[in-house]
N, C-alpha and C positions, 0 to 999 in steps of 0.2 A: 294749682292754686298759687297765687302770687305771694312772695315773702312779705311778712308783716311790716318789716322796715321799709320796703319799697312803697307800699300803699298808705302807710301812716300819714304822710303829709297830704295826700290826696283825700283821705277820709277826713282829716282835720280841717281841710278847706271848707267843708260844709258844716261839720259839727261845731266849729268855732263860731258859726253864724246862727246857731240855734237849731240845726237839724238834729233830730234824735236818730241815732244809728240803730237799725233793726238787724239783729245778728242771728236770729233763729226763726224757724217756722212758727213757733209758739208766739214770739214777739210780733211777727207780722199779723198772725190771726187775731191776737189780742188787740192790736192797734187798728186793724181795718174791719174786723167782723162787726163790732158794736159801735162803729164810728158815728158820733153825733157831731154834726158840723162838717168842716172841710179839712182835707189833708192833701198836701203836696208830697209825693214820693219821688225822689230823684234816684234813678238807678245809675250809680256812679261807675266809672271805669278808668282804666289806666291810659286809654287812647288819647291822642292829641286833641280830638274834638271835645272830649270831656274837659280837658284842661283849658283850652282856648275859648270854648263856646258854652258848654252846658253848665259847668259849675259857676262861671262868672254870671251867666244869665239868671240862674236860680238865686244867686246872692243879690243881684240887682233887683229882681222882682220882689224879694222879701222886704225891700225898702218902700214898696208901694203903699198907698193909703189903705187899701183893702188887701188883706192877706189871709191865707188859710189859717184855721184854728191850730192845726198841727203841721209840723214840718218833719218829714222822715227821709231817711236815705238807707239804701242797701248798696253793697259793693260787689259788682259782678267780678267773678274770678277770685273772690276772697271769702265772702259769706255766701257760698253757692246755694245752700238750701233756702236761706232767707230770700235771696234774689229770685230763685225759681218760684217760690211761693208768691211773691209780689207779682211775678209775671202771670201767674194763674188768675190773679185779680184783674189783670189788664187784658184778658182775652176779650175780643177776638184778635187783638193786635199780636203780631208775632214777637218773639223775644228780640230785644233791641237794647244795646247799651252803647252810649248812654241813652237814657230816655227819661221822660217826666210824665207822671200821672197825677191828675187832680181828681180826688174823690169827694163826693158830697153825700153825707148820710150813708156811707158804705157803698155807694154806686160810683163807678167810673164815669166822669162827665167830660173829661178833656185829656187828650194824650198827645205827647210830642215824641215822635219816633226819631231814631238816629238820623234818618235821611232828611229830617227837618232841622237837624242841629248841625250836621256836618257841612262846613263851608259857609255857614251863615254867621253874621256877627252876633255876639252875645246880646247886644242892645236890641236887635230885631227879635231874638228868641224871648228876651225879657218882655217885650211889648206883647208878644203872643200870650205869654203867661199872665201878664197883668190884665189883659182883656178878659181872659178866663176868670181871673180873680174878681173883676168887676161884675161879671155875670153870675158867678156861683157863690162868692163869699159874702 
């Protein structure tokens, strides 16, 4: 597990933009089991592609005209149980961090894996997200 002081600014990068951090299995289940509407869940991480690509893309996308009703985040390597629970909701996709999942009425409708994030500009990832927002939100 990463030290709290190391991940604090990386967590705040999303929470300061309105993402609610889910820190336990119970919070994940409560947030996703009875979901009405849409939710974007960002599986955050300490890697460079999270800093350069994933978090900036998520923040850019939340400025779009259509956005999910709920914005959530979990942090891989810090809130491990919550992260693993979100990953169960993302099956059949394999564990991947960073990654982004869009849910509608409790069902996974769009997923961006790490290999779609790594090496791609944040703007391109944000376009992918906003296209999904236009379709599902």
